[in-house]
PyMOL CGO cylinders between C-alpha atoms (Angstrom):
from pymol import cmd
from pymol.cgo import CYLINDER

trace = [
    CYLINDER, 28.10, 20.01, 0.69, 25.86, 16.91, 0.44, 0.3, 1, 1, 1, 1, 1, 1,
    CYLINDER, 25.86, 16.91, 0.44, 22.85, 18.13, 2.07, 0.3, 1, 1, 1, 1, 1, 1,
    CYLINDER, 22.85, 18.13, 2.07, 23.08, 14.90, 4.50, 0.3, 1, 1, 1, 1, 1, 1,
    CYLINDER, 23.08, 14.90, 4.50, 21.14, 15.58, 7.69, 0.3, 1, 1, 1, 1, 1, 1,
    CYLINDER, 21.14, 15.58, 7.69, 23.48, 13.75, 9.81, 0.3, 1, 1, 1, 1, 1, 1,
    CYLINDER, 23.48, 13.75, 9.81, 26.35, 16.46, 9.29, 0.3, 1, 1, 1, 1, 1, 1,
    CYLINDER, 26.35, 16.46, 9.29, 25.15, 18.81, 11.44, 0.3, 1, 1, 1, 1, 1, 1,
    CYLINDER, 25.15, 18.81, 11.44, 25.45, 18.84, 15.36, 0.3, 1, 1, 1, 1, 1, 1,
    CYLINDER, 25.45, 18.84, 15.36, 22.09, 19.07, 16.29, 0.3, 1, 1, 1, 1, 1, 1,
    CYLINDER, 22.09, 19.07, 16.29, 19.30, 17.34, 18.53, 0.3, 1, 1, 1, 1, 1, 1,
    CYLINDER, 19.30, 17.34, 18.53, 17.87, 13.95, 17.68, 0.3, 1, 1, 1, 1, 1, 1,
    CYLINDER, 17.87, 13.95, 17.68, 14.65, 15.67, 17.07, 0.3, 1, 1, 1, 1, 1, 1,
    CYLINDER, 14.65, 15.67, 17.07, 16.03, 18.09, 14.85, 0.3, 1, 1, 1, 1, 1, 1,
    CYLINDER, 16.03, 18.09, 14.85, 17.97, 14.93, 12.93, 0.3, 1, 1, 1, 1, 1, 1,
    CYLINDER, 17.97, 14.93, 12.93, 14.74, 12.97, 12.81, 0.3, 1, 1, 1, 1, 1, 1,
    CYLINDER, 14.74, 12.97, 12.81, 12.48, 15.96, 11.33, 0.3, 1, 1, 1, 1, 1, 1,
    CYLINDER, 12.48, 15.96, 11.33, 15.31, 16.39, 8.85, 0.3, 1, 1, 1, 1, 1, 1,
    CYLINDER, 15.31, 16.39, 8.85, 15.58, 13.44, 7.62, 0.3, 1, 1, 1, 1, 1, 1,
    CYLINDER, 15.58, 13.44, 7.62, 11.84, 13.08, 7.05, 0.3, 1, 1, 1, 1, 1, 1,
    CYLINDER, 11.84, 13.08, 7.05, 11.35, 16.51, 5.45, 0.3, 1, 1, 1, 1, 1, 1,
    CYLINDER, 11.35, 16.51, 5.45, 14.66, 15.48, 2.93, 0.3, 1, 1, 1, 1, 1, 1,
    CYLINDER, 14.66, 15.48, 2.93, 12.67, 12.22, 1.74, 0.3, 1, 1, 1, 1, 1, 1,
    CYLINDER, 12.67, 12.22, 1.74, 9.68, 14.11, 1.62, 0.3, 1, 1, 1, 1, 1, 1,
    CYLINDER, 9.68, 14.11, 1.62, 11.06, 17.22, -1.00, 0.3, 1, 1, 1, 1, 1, 1,
    CYLINDER, 11.06, 17.22, -1.00, 13.99, 15.38, -2.43, 0.3, 1, 1, 1, 1, 1, 1,
    CYLINDER, 13.99, 15.38, -2.43, 11.90, 15.69, -6.13, 0.3, 1, 1, 1, 1, 1, 1,
    CYLINDER, 11.90, 15.69, -6.13, 10.30, 18.91, -5.46, 0.3, 1, 1, 1, 1, 1, 1,
    CYLINDER, 10.30, 18.91, -5.46, 10.99, 20.85, -8.71, 0.3, 1, 1, 1, 1, 1, 1,
    CYLINDER, 10.99, 20.85, -8.71, 9.50, 24.33, -8.10, 0.3, 1, 1, 1, 1, 1, 1,
    CYLINDER, 9.50, 24.33, -8.10, 12.36, 25.90, -5.95, 0.3, 1, 1, 1, 1, 1, 1,
    CYLINDER, 12.36, 25.90, -5.95, 10.92, 24.73, -2.73, 0.3, 1, 1, 1, 1, 1, 1,
    CYLINDER, 10.92, 24.73, -2.73, 12.84, 21.78, -2.69, 0.3, 1, 1, 1, 1, 1, 1,
    CYLINDER, 12.84, 21.78, -2.69, 15.12, 19.97, -0.09, 0.3, 1, 1, 1, 1, 1, 1,
    CYLINDER, 15.12, 19.97, -0.09, 17.98, 21.87, -1.15, 0.3, 1, 1, 1, 1, 1, 1,
    CYLINDER, 17.98, 21.87, -1.15, 16.15, 25.25, -0.48, 0.3, 1, 1, 1, 1, 1, 1,
    CYLINDER, 16.15, 25.25, -0.48, 15.10, 24.12, 3.05, 0.3, 1, 1, 1, 1, 1, 1,
    CYLINDER, 15.10, 24.12, 3.05, 18.97, 22.70, 3.74, 0.3, 1, 1, 1, 1, 1, 1,
    CYLINDER, 18.97, 22.70, 3.74, 19.87, 26.48, 2.69, 0.3, 1, 1, 1, 1, 1, 1,
    CYLINDER, 19.87, 26.48, 2.69, 17.09, 28.16, 5.11, 0.3, 1, 1, 1, 1, 1, 1,
    CYLINDER, 17.09, 28.16, 5.11, 18.28, 25.68, 8.19, 0.3, 1, 1, 1, 1, 1, 1,
    CYLINDER, 18.28, 25.68, 8.19, 21.81, 26.54, 7.53, 0.3, 1, 1, 1, 1, 1, 1,
    CYLINDER, 21.81, 26.54, 7.53, 21.34, 30.34, 7.37, 0.3, 1, 1, 1, 1, 1, 1,
    CYLINDER, 21.34, 30.34, 7.37, 18.69, 30.21, 10.25, 0.3, 1, 1, 1, 1, 1, 1,
    CYLINDER, 18.69, 30.21, 10.25, 21.59, 28.42, 12.55, 0.3, 1, 1, 1, 1, 1, 1,
    CYLINDER, 21.59, 28.42, 12.55, 24.03, 30.96, 11.98, 0.3, 1, 1, 1, 1, 1, 1,
    CYLINDER, 24.03, 30.96, 11.98, 21.39, 33.73, 12.32, 0.3, 1, 1, 1, 1, 1, 1,
    CYLINDER, 21.39, 33.73, 12.32, 20.33, 32.20, 15.48, 0.3, 1, 1, 1, 1, 1, 1,
    CYLINDER, 20.33, 32.20, 15.48, 23.68, 31.51, 16.71, 0.3, 1, 1, 1, 1, 1, 1,
    CYLINDER, 23.68, 31.51, 16.71, 24.55, 35.52, 15.80, 0.3, 1, 1, 1, 1, 1, 1,
    CYLINDER, 24.55, 35.52, 15.80, 21.53, 36.55, 17.79, 0.3, 1, 1, 1, 1, 1, 1,
    CYLINDER, 21.53, 36.55, 17.79, 20.81, 34.43, 20.77, 0.3, 1, 1, 1, 1, 1, 1,
    CYLINDER, 20.81, 34.43, 20.77, 18.05, 32.57, 19.87, 0.3, 1, 1, 1, 1, 1, 1,
    CYLINDER, 18.05, 32.57, 19.87, 16.81, 29.08, 20.97, 0.3, 1, 1, 1, 1, 1, 1,
    CYLINDER, 16.81, 29.08, 20.97, 18.82, 26.97, 18.47, 0.3, 1, 1, 1, 1, 1, 1,
    CYLINDER, 18.82, 26.97, 18.47, 16.52, 23.75, 18.62, 0.3, 1, 1, 1, 1, 1, 1,
    CYLINDER, 16.52, 23.75, 18.62, 13.10, 25.72, 18.00, 0.3, 1, 1, 1, 1, 1, 1,
    CYLINDER, 13.10, 25.72, 18.00, 15.06, 28.03, 14.76, 0.3, 1, 1, 1, 1, 1, 1,
    CYLINDER, 15.06, 28.03, 14.76, 16.24, 24.47, 13.58, 0.3, 1, 1, 1, 1, 1, 1,
    CYLINDER, 16.24, 24.47, 13.58, 12.85, 23.16, 13.52, 0.3, 1, 1, 1, 1, 1, 1,
    CYLINDER, 12.85, 23.16, 13.52, 11.10, 26.06, 12.48, 0.3, 1, 1, 1, 1, 1, 1,
    CYLINDER, 11.10, 26.06, 12.48, 13.55, 26.16, 9.78, 0.3, 1, 1, 1, 1, 1, 1,
    CYLINDER, 13.55, 26.16, 9.78, 13.13, 22.56, 8.47, 0.3, 1, 1, 1, 1, 1, 1,
    CYLINDER, 13.13, 22.56, 8.47, 9.05, 22.23, 8.38, 0.3, 1, 1, 1, 1, 1, 1,
    CYLINDER, 9.05, 22.23, 8.38, 8.62, 25.75, 7.40, 0.3, 1, 1, 1, 1, 1, 1,
    CYLINDER, 8.62, 25.75, 7.40, 7.57, 24.59, 3.81, 0.3, 1, 1, 1, 1, 1, 1,
    CYLINDER, 7.57, 24.59, 3.81, 5.86, 21.61, 4.65, 0.3, 1, 1, 1, 1, 1, 1,
    CYLINDER, 5.86, 21.61, 4.65, 2.69, 22.76, 3.08, 0.3, 1, 1, 1, 1, 1, 1,
    CYLINDER, 2.69, 22.76, 3.08, 3.07, 26.15, 1.59, 0.3, 1, 1, 1, 1, 1, 1,
    CYLINDER, 3.07, 26.15, 1.59, -0.01, 27.99, 0.56, 0.3, 1, 1, 1, 1, 1, 1,
    CYLINDER, -0.01, 27.99, 0.56, 0.92, 28.39, -3.31, 0.3, 1, 1, 1, 1, 1, 1,
    CYLINDER, 0.92, 28.39, -3.31, 0.66, 24.74, -3.77, 0.3, 1, 1, 1, 1, 1, 1,
    CYLINDER, 0.66, 24.74, -3.77, -2.62, 24.11, -1.60, 0.3, 1, 1, 1, 1, 1, 1,
    CYLINDER, -2.62, 24.11, -1.60, -5.11, 26.72, -3.30, 0.3, 1, 1, 1, 1, 1, 1,
    CYLINDER, -5.11, 26.72, -3.30, -3.90, 29.34, -0.71, 0.3, 1, 1, 1, 1, 1, 1,
    CYLINDER, -3.90, 29.34, -0.71, -5.13, 27.78, 2.21, 0.3, 1, 1, 1, 1, 1, 1,
    CYLINDER, -5.13, 27.78, 2.21, -2.27, 28.99, 4.44, 0.3, 1, 1, 1, 1, 1, 1,
    CYLINDER, -2.27, 28.99, 4.44, -3.71, 26.79, 7.48, 0.3, 1, 1, 1, 1, 1, 1,
    CYLINDER, -3.71, 26.79, 7.48, -2.60, 23.75, 5.66, 0.3, 1, 1, 1, 1, 1, 1,
    CYLINDER, -2.60, 23.75, 5.66, 1.54, 24.29, 6.70, 0.3, 1, 1, 1, 1, 1, 1,
    CYLINDER, 1.54, 24.29, 6.70, 0.83, 25.28, 10.44, 0.3, 1, 1, 1, 1, 1, 1,
    CYLINDER, 0.83, 25.28, 10.44, -1.21, 21.79, 10.78, 0.3, 1, 1, 1, 1, 1, 1,
    CYLINDER, -1.21, 21.79, 10.78, 1.02, 19.91, 9.14, 0.3, 1, 1, 1, 1, 1, 1,
    CYLINDER, 1.02, 19.91, 9.14, 4.21, 21.06, 11.20, 0.3, 1, 1, 1, 1, 1, 1,
    CYLINDER, 4.21, 21.06, 11.20, 2.35, 20.54, 14.40, 0.3, 1, 1, 1, 1, 1, 1,
    CYLINDER, 2.35, 20.54, 14.40, 1.48, 16.75, 13.46, 0.3, 1, 1, 1, 1, 1, 1,
    CYLINDER, 1.48, 16.75, 13.46, 4.77, 15.84, 12.22, 0.3, 1, 1, 1, 1, 1, 1,
    CYLINDER, 4.77, 15.84, 12.22, 6.30, 17.32, 15.18, 0.3, 1, 1, 1, 1, 1, 1,
    CYLINDER, 6.30, 17.32, 15.18, 3.99, 15.50, 17.81, 0.3, 1, 1, 1, 1, 1, 1,
    CYLINDER, 3.99, 15.50, 17.81, 4.54, 12.36, 16.07, 0.3, 1, 1, 1, 1, 1, 1,
    CYLINDER, 4.54, 12.36, 16.07, 8.22, 12.86, 16.45, 0.3, 1, 1, 1, 1, 1, 1,
    CYLINDER, 8.22, 12.86, 16.45, 8.11, 13.19, 19.97, 0.3, 1, 1, 1, 1, 1, 1,
    CYLINDER, 8.11, 13.19, 19.97, 8.44, 17.09, 20.58, 0.3, 1, 1, 1, 1, 1, 1,
    CYLINDER, 8.44, 17.09, 20.58, 7.01, 18.87, 23.53, 0.3, 1, 1, 1, 1, 1, 1,
    CYLINDER, 7.01, 18.87, 23.53, 4.09, 20.84, 23.59, 0.3, 1, 1, 1, 1, 1, 1,
    CYLINDER, 4.09, 20.84, 23.59, 5.82, 24.34, 24.13, 0.3, 1, 1, 1, 1, 1, 1,
    CYLINDER, 5.82, 24.34, 24.13, 8.16, 23.68, 21.09, 0.3, 1, 1, 1, 1, 1, 1,
    CYLINDER, 8.16, 23.68, 21.09, 5.44, 22.52, 19.01, 0.3, 1, 1, 1, 1, 1, 1,
    CYLINDER, 5.44, 22.52, 19.01, 3.54, 26.18, 19.89, 0.3, 1, 1, 1, 1, 1, 1,
    CYLINDER, 3.54, 26.18, 19.89, 6.63, 27.75, 19.10, 0.3, 1, 1, 1, 1, 1, 1,
    CYLINDER, 6.63, 27.75, 19.10, 7.37, 26.44, 15.61, 0.3, 1, 1, 1, 1, 1, 1,
    CYLINDER, 7.37, 26.44, 15.61, 3.81, 26.13, 14.51, 0.3, 1, 1, 1, 1, 1, 1,
    CYLINDER, 3.81, 26.13, 14.51, 3.44, 29.78, 15.25, 0.3, 1, 1, 1, 1, 1, 1,
    CYLINDER, 3.44, 29.78, 15.25, 6.75, 30.51, 13.53, 0.3, 1, 1, 1, 1, 1, 1,
    CYLINDER, 6.75, 30.51, 13.53, 4.91, 28.51, 9.90, 0.3, 1, 1, 1, 1, 1, 1,
    CYLINDER, 4.91, 28.51, 9.90, 2.07, 30.71, 10.12, 0.3, 1, 1, 1, 1, 1, 1,
    CYLINDER, 2.07, 30.71, 10.12, 3.59, 33.84, 10.13, 0.3, 1, 1, 1, 1, 1, 1,
    CYLINDER, 3.59, 33.84, 10.13, 6.13, 33.13, 8.07, 0.3, 1, 1, 1, 1, 1, 1,
    CYLINDER, 6.13, 33.13, 8.07, 5.19, 33.82, 4.49, 0.3, 1, 1, 1, 1, 1, 1,
    CYLINDER, 5.19, 33.82, 4.49, 5.32, 37.27, 2.40, 0.3, 1, 1, 1, 1, 1, 1,
    CYLINDER, 5.32, 37.27, 2.40, 1.79, 38.09, 1.61, 0.3, 1, 1, 1, 1, 1, 1,
    CYLINDER, 1.79, 38.09, 1.61, 1.87, 41.14, -0.77, 0.3, 1, 1, 1, 1, 1, 1,
    CYLINDER, 1.87, 41.14, -0.77, 3.94, 44.86, -0.45, 0.3, 1, 1, 1, 1, 1, 1,
    CYLINDER, 3.94, 44.86, -0.45, 0.88, 46.15, 1.62, 0.3, 1, 1, 1, 1, 1, 1,
    CYLINDER, 0.88, 46.15, 1.62, 0.92, 43.22, 4.22, 0.3, 1, 1, 1, 1, 1, 1,
    CYLINDER, 0.92, 43.22, 4.22, 2.68, 43.22, 7.54, 0.3, 1, 1, 1, 1, 1, 1,
    CYLINDER, 2.68, 43.22, 7.54, 3.98, 39.43, 8.34, 0.3, 1, 1, 1, 1, 1, 1,
    CYLINDER, 3.98, 39.43, 8.34, 5.52, 40.41, 11.59, 0.3, 1, 1, 1, 1, 1, 1,
    CYLINDER, 5.52, 40.41, 11.59, 7.19, 37.63, 13.46, 0.3, 1, 1, 1, 1, 1, 1,
    CYLINDER, 7.19, 37.63, 13.46, 6.67, 37.46, 17.42, 0.3, 1, 1, 1, 1, 1, 1,
    CYLINDER, 6.67, 37.46, 17.42, 9.64, 35.67, 18.70, 0.3, 1, 1, 1, 1, 1, 1,
    CYLINDER, 9.64, 35.67, 18.70, 13.23, 36.14, 18.02, 0.3, 1, 1, 1, 1, 1, 1,
    CYLINDER, 13.23, 36.14, 18.02, 13.43, 32.45, 16.66, 0.3, 1, 1, 1, 1, 1, 1,
    CYLINDER, 13.43, 32.45, 16.66, 10.41, 33.44, 13.96, 0.3, 1, 1, 1, 1, 1, 1,
    CYLINDER, 10.41, 33.44, 13.96, 12.51, 36.39, 13.04, 0.3, 1, 1, 1, 1, 1, 1,
    CYLINDER, 12.51, 36.39, 13.04, 15.75, 34.62, 12.70, 0.3, 1, 1, 1, 1, 1, 1,
    CYLINDER, 15.75, 34.62, 12.70, 13.74, 31.44, 10.38, 0.3, 1, 1, 1, 1, 1, 1,
    CYLINDER, 13.74, 31.44, 10.38, 12.11, 34.49, 8.34, 0.3, 1, 1, 1, 1, 1, 1,
    CYLINDER, 12.11, 34.49, 8.34, 15.27, 36.36, 7.58, 0.3, 1, 1, 1, 1, 1, 1,
    CYLINDER, 15.27, 36.36, 7.58, 17.09, 32.94, 6.34, 0.3, 1, 1, 1, 1, 1, 1,
    CYLINDER, 17.09, 32.94, 6.34, 13.81, 32.33, 4.14, 0.3, 1, 1, 1, 1, 1, 1,
    CYLINDER, 13.81, 32.33, 4.14, 14.22, 35.36, 2.64, 0.3, 1, 1, 1, 1, 1, 1,
    CYLINDER, 14.22, 35.36, 2.64, 17.69, 35.53, 2.06, 0.3, 1, 1, 1, 1, 1, 1,
    CYLINDER, 17.69, 35.53, 2.06, 17.21, 32.42, 0.29, 0.3, 1, 1, 1, 1, 1, 1,
    CYLINDER, 17.21, 32.42, 0.29, 14.62, 34.39, -1.76, 0.3, 1, 1, 1, 1, 1, 1,
    CYLINDER, 14.62, 34.39, -1.76, 17.37, 36.81, -2.93, 0.3, 1, 1, 1, 1, 1, 1,
    CYLINDER, 17.37, 36.81, -2.93, 20.71, 37.09, -4.72, 0.3, 1, 1, 1, 1, 1, 1,
    CYLINDER, 20.71, 37.09, -4.72, 22.01, 34.27, -7.17, 0.3, 1, 1, 1, 1, 1, 1,
    CYLINDER, 22.01, 34.27, -7.17, 19.75, 31.49, -5.85, 0.3, 1, 1, 1, 1, 1, 1,
    CYLINDER, 19.75, 31.49, -5.85, 16.48, 33.82, -5.16, 0.3, 1, 1, 1, 1, 1, 1,
    CYLINDER, 16.48, 33.82, -5.16, 16.73, 34.91, -8.77, 0.3, 1, 1, 1, 1, 1, 1,
    CYLINDER, 16.73, 34.91, -8.77, 17.18, 31.35, -10.06, 0.3, 1, 1, 1, 1, 1, 1,
    CYLINDER, 17.18, 31.35, -10.06, 13.90, 30.08, -7.73, 0.3, 1, 1, 1, 1, 1, 1,
    CYLINDER, 13.90, 30.08, -7.73, 12.20, 32.96, -9.26, 0.3, 1, 1, 1, 1, 1, 1,
    CYLINDER, 12.20, 32.96, -9.26, 12.60, 31.89, -12.36, 0.3, 1, 1, 1, 1, 1, 1,
    CYLINDER, 12.60, 31.89, -12.36, 11.92, 28.19, -11.71, 0.3, 1, 1, 1, 1, 1, 1,
    CYLINDER, 11.92, 28.19, -11.71, 8.90, 28.85, -9.60, 0.3, 1, 1, 1, 1, 1, 1,
    CYLINDER, 8.90, 28.85, -9.60, 7.48, 31.11, -12.83, 0.3, 1, 1, 1, 1, 1, 1,
    CYLINDER, 7.48, 31.11, -12.83, 8.21, 27.80, -15.29, 0.3, 1, 1, 1, 1, 1, 1,
    CYLINDER, 8.21, 27.80, -15.29, 6.33, 25.67, -13.01, 0.3, 1, 1, 1, 1, 1, 1,
    CYLINDER, 6.33, 25.67, -13.01, 3.39, 27.66, -12.76, 0.3, 1, 1, 1, 1, 1, 1,
    CYLINDER, 3.39, 27.66, -12.76, 3.47, 28.99, -16.42, 0.3, 1, 1, 1, 1, 1, 1,
    CYLINDER, 3.47, 28.99, -16.42, 4.33, 32.37, -15.83, 0.3, 1, 1, 1, 1, 1, 1,
    CYLINDER, 4.33, 32.37, -15.83, 5.46, 34.37, -18.68, 0.3, 1, 1, 1, 1, 1, 1,
    CYLINDER, 5.46, 34.37, -18.68, 9.56, 35.19, -18.10, 0.3, 1, 1, 1, 1, 1, 1,
    CYLINDER, 9.56, 35.19, -18.10, 8.40, 39.17, -18.50, 0.3, 1, 1, 1, 1, 1, 1,
    CYLINDER, 8.40, 39.17, -18.50, 5.82, 41.11, -20.21, 0.3, 1, 1, 1, 1, 1, 1,
    CYLINDER, 5.82, 41.11, -20.21, 6.74, 44.91, -20.90, 0.3, 1, 1, 1, 1, 1, 1,
    CYLINDER, 6.74, 44.91, -20.90, 3.01, 45.39, -21.34, 0.3, 1, 1, 1, 1, 1, 1,
    CYLINDER, 3.01, 45.39, -21.34, 2.07, 43.99, -17.72, 0.3, 1, 1, 1, 1, 1, 1,
    CYLINDER, 2.07, 43.99, -17.72, 3.41, 46.66, -14.93, 0.3, 1, 1, 1, 1, 1, 1,
    CYLINDER, 3.41, 46.66, -14.93, 4.09, 45.07, -11.13, 0.3, 1, 1, 1, 1, 1, 1,
    CYLINDER, 4.09, 45.07, -11.13, 1.56, 45.58, -8.53, 0.3, 1, 1, 1, 1, 1, 1,
    CYLINDER, 1.56, 45.58, -8.53, 2.29, 46.25, -5.25, 0.3, 1, 1, 1, 1, 1, 1,
    CYLINDER, 2.29, 46.25, -5.25, -0.55, 44.52, -3.90, 0.3, 1, 1, 1, 1, 1, 1,
    CYLINDER, -0.55, 44.52, -3.90, -2.32, 45.90, -0.92, 0.3, 1, 1, 1, 1, 1, 1,
    CYLINDER, -2.32, 45.90, -0.92, -3.73, 42.62, 0.46, 0.3, 1, 1, 1, 1, 1, 1,
    CYLINDER, -3.73, 42.62, 0.46, -2.77, 38.99, 0.92, 0.3, 1, 1, 1, 1, 1, 1,
    CYLINDER, -2.77, 38.99, 0.92, -5.99, 38.15, -1.55, 0.3, 1, 1, 1, 1, 1, 1,
    CYLINDER, -5.99, 38.15, -1.55, -4.40, 40.15, -4.04, 0.3, 1, 1, 1, 1, 1, 1,
    CYLINDER, -4.40, 40.15, -4.04, -1.38, 38.90, -3.79, 0.3, 1, 1, 1, 1, 1, 1,
    CYLINDER, -1.38, 38.90, -3.79, -2.50, 35.23, -3.86, 0.3, 1, 1, 1, 1, 1, 1,
    CYLINDER, -2.50, 35.23, -3.86, -4.57, 35.52, -6.81, 0.3, 1, 1, 1, 1, 1, 1,
    CYLINDER, -4.57, 35.52, -6.81, -1.63, 37.51, -8.77, 0.3, 1, 1, 1, 1, 1, 1,
    CYLINDER, -1.63, 37.51, -8.77, -0.44, 35.90, -11.64, 0.3, 1, 1, 1, 1, 1, 1,
    CYLINDER, -0.44, 35.90, -11.64, 2.30, 38.62, -13.34, 0.3, 1, 1, 1, 1, 1, 1,
    CYLINDER, 2.30, 38.62, -13.34, 5.80, 37.68, -14.76, 0.3, 1, 1, 1, 1, 1, 1,
    CYLINDER, 5.80, 37.68, -14.76, 8.71, 36.15, -13.10, 0.3, 1, 1, 1, 1, 1, 1,
    CYLINDER, 8.71, 36.15, -13.10, 10.48, 39.57, -13.80, 0.3, 1, 1, 1, 1, 1, 1,
    CYLINDER, 10.48, 39.57, -13.80, 7.41, 41.52, -12.44, 0.3, 1, 1, 1, 1, 1, 1,
    CYLINDER, 7.41, 41.52, -12.44, 7.99, 39.46, -9.05, 0.3, 1, 1, 1, 1, 1, 1,
    CYLINDER, 7.99, 39.46, -9.05, 11.45, 41.36, -8.37, 0.3, 1, 1, 1, 1, 1, 1,
    CYLINDER, 11.45, 41.36, -8.37, 9.43, 44.42, -7.95, 0.3, 1, 1, 1, 1, 1, 1,
    CYLINDER, 9.43, 44.42, -7.95, 6.21, 43.14, -5.76, 0.3, 1, 1, 1, 1, 1, 1,
    CYLINDER, 6.21, 43.14, -5.76, 8.34, 41.30, -3.42, 0.3, 1, 1, 1, 1, 1, 1,
    CYLINDER, 8.34, 41.30, -3.42, 12.03, 40.65, -3.89, 0.3, 1, 1, 1, 1, 1, 1,
    CYLINDER, 12.03, 40.65, -3.89, 13.53, 44.23, -3.67, 0.3, 1, 1, 1, 1, 1, 1,
    CYLINDER, 13.53, 44.23, -3.67, 11.35, 45.03, -0.78, 0.3, 1, 1, 1, 1, 1, 1,
    CYLINDER, 11.35, 45.03, -0.78, 12.72, 41.90, 1.45, 0.3, 1, 1, 1, 1, 1, 1,
    CYLINDER, 12.72, 41.90, 1.45, 16.16, 43.77, 2.13, 0.3, 1, 1, 1, 1, 1, 1,
    CYLINDER, 16.16, 43.77, 2.13, 14.19, 46.51, 4.18, 0.3, 1, 1, 1, 1, 1, 1,
    CYLINDER, 14.19, 46.51, 4.18, 11.86, 43.74, 5.75, 0.3, 1, 1, 1, 1, 1, 1,
    CYLINDER, 11.86, 43.74, 5.75, 14.94, 41.77, 7.24, 0.3, 1, 1, 1, 1, 1, 1,
    CYLINDER, 14.94, 41.77, 7.24, 14.31, 41.75, 10.91, 0.3, 1, 1, 1, 1, 1, 1,
    CYLINDER, 14.31, 41.75, 10.91, 17.57, 40.89, 12.80, 0.3, 1, 1, 1, 1, 1, 1,
    CYLINDER, 17.57, 40.89, 12.80, 21.15, 42.45, 12.44, 0.3, 1, 1, 1, 1, 1, 1,
    CYLINDER, 21.15, 42.45, 12.44, 22.38, 39.73, 11.02, 0.3, 1, 1, 1, 1, 1, 1,
    CYLINDER, 22.38, 39.73, 11.02, 19.80, 39.38, 8.20, 0.3, 1, 1, 1, 1, 1, 1,
    CYLINDER, 19.80, 39.38, 8.20, 19.84, 42.92, 7.39, 0.3, 1, 1, 1, 1, 1, 1,
    CYLINDER, 19.84, 42.92, 7.39, 23.68, 42.58, 7.08, 0.3, 1, 1, 1, 1, 1, 1,
    CYLINDER, 23.68, 42.58, 7.08, 23.55, 39.63, 4.84, 0.3, 1, 1, 1, 1, 1, 1,
    CYLINDER, 23.55, 39.63, 4.84, 20.49, 40.77, 2.93, 0.3, 1, 1, 1, 1, 1, 1,
    CYLINDER, 20.49, 40.77, 2.93, 23.15, 43.81, 1.23, 0.3, 1, 1, 1, 1, 1, 1,
    CYLINDER, 23.15, 43.81, 1.23, 25.02, 42.38, -1.03, 0.3, 1, 1, 1, 1, 1, 1,
    CYLINDER, 25.02, 42.38, -1.03, 22.37, 39.51, -2.30, 0.3, 1, 1, 1, 1, 1, 1,
    CYLINDER, 22.37, 39.51, -2.30, 19.93, 42.95, -3.18, 0.3, 1, 1, 1, 1, 1, 1,
    CYLINDER, 19.93, 42.95, -3.18, 22.61, 44.56, -5.10, 0.3, 1, 1, 1, 1, 1, 1,
    CYLINDER, 22.61, 44.56, -5.10, 23.45, 41.68, -6.98, 0.3, 1, 1, 1, 1, 1, 1,
    CYLINDER, 23.45, 41.68, -6.98, 19.54, 41.47, -7.71, 0.3, 1, 1, 1, 1, 1, 1,
    CYLINDER, 19.54, 41.47, -7.71, 19.52, 44.79, -9.02, 0.3, 1, 1, 1, 1, 1, 1,
    CYLINDER, 19.52, 44.79, -9.02, 22.42, 44.24, -11.38, 0.3, 1, 1, 1, 1, 1, 1,
    CYLINDER, 22.42, 44.24, -11.38, 21.12, 41.49, -12.74, 0.3, 1, 1, 1, 1, 1, 1,
    CYLINDER, 21.12, 41.49, -12.74, 17.17, 42.94, -13.64, 0.3, 1, 1, 1, 1, 1, 1,
    CYLINDER, 17.17, 42.94, -13.64, 19.29, 46.16, -14.94, 0.3, 1, 1, 1, 1, 1, 1,
    CYLINDER, 19.29, 46.16, -14.94, 21.33, 43.81, -17.57, 0.3, 1, 1, 1, 1, 1, 1,
    CYLINDER, 21.33, 43.81, -17.57, 18.15, 41.91, -18.04, 0.3, 1, 1, 1, 1, 1, 1,
    CYLINDER, 18.15, 41.91, -18.04, 16.05, 44.98, -19.24, 0.3, 1, 1, 1, 1, 1, 1,
    CYLINDER, 16.05, 44.98, -19.24, 18.85, 46.16, -21.01, 0.3, 1, 1, 1, 1, 1, 1,
    CYLINDER, 18.85, 46.16, -21.01, 19.59, 42.97, -23.25, 0.3, 1, 1, 1, 1, 1, 1,
    CYLINDER, 19.59, 42.97, -23.25, 15.84, 42.81, -23.46, 0.3, 1, 1, 1, 1, 1, 1,
    CYLINDER, 15.84, 42.81, -23.46, 15.72, 46.11, -25.38, 0.3, 1, 1, 1, 1, 1, 1,
    CYLINDER, 15.72, 46.11, -25.38, 18.56, 45.52, -27.63, 0.3, 1, 1, 1, 1, 1, 1,
    CYLINDER, 18.56, 45.52, -27.63, 16.60, 42.28, -28.49, 0.3, 1, 1, 1, 1, 1, 1,
    CYLINDER, 16.60, 42.28, -28.49, 13.29, 44.32, -29.60, 0.3, 1, 1, 1, 1, 1, 1,
    CYLINDER, 13.29, 44.32, -29.60, 15.83, 46.86, -31.31, 0.3, 1, 1, 1, 1, 1, 1,
    CYLINDER, 15.83, 46.86, -31.31, 17.75, 44.38, -33.13, 0.3, 1, 1, 1, 1, 1, 1,
    CYLINDER, 17.75, 44.38, -33.13, 15.01, 41.70, -33.67, 0.3, 1, 1, 1, 1, 1, 1,
]
cmd.load_cgo(trace, "trace")
């Protein structure tokens, strides 16, 4: 699919926001680009349809969920909600819609194995599940290593074990390898899906990641043996 916002039958507000986000993130290269946002948008729409959530709030939440991710703002997780609210106000969203979407942006991010990031609304749960689905499976694997390269992380270091971070501060400060990220976050997401639809869609993607990591470690070990 081309990713053209006009292909979706959404409200005018959603279309305007989608066009803005597409232009802003077209050249992003860390795995948090327009195509990631588009996939989350598509997944969130489908989850919302199945779960009976407010479609417009879900679509807007999906479109702005990464508008200013804390990973690119020195760990500041207040920038995203603020930027989302400003954009929606500029595009004429009602105060009630802005409040709901900003709450989604404020709570969506994973912040460590020991940190709860629960969504208060069904709409937020749909968007969070969609975002987490795009973090696992084949695309999730590719995005993990793309982000690792973007931040100069090692692909794998067998001498540095994964850490199940107990606090958001510890998670944000972590500099482990890309492979460690599977144990520190990606393998944990299947059990943290909020909706029945999210749980169903996560199963196959989770299995694919497990198979990939098993094969990765097998080949890594063979390289050590014969290198």
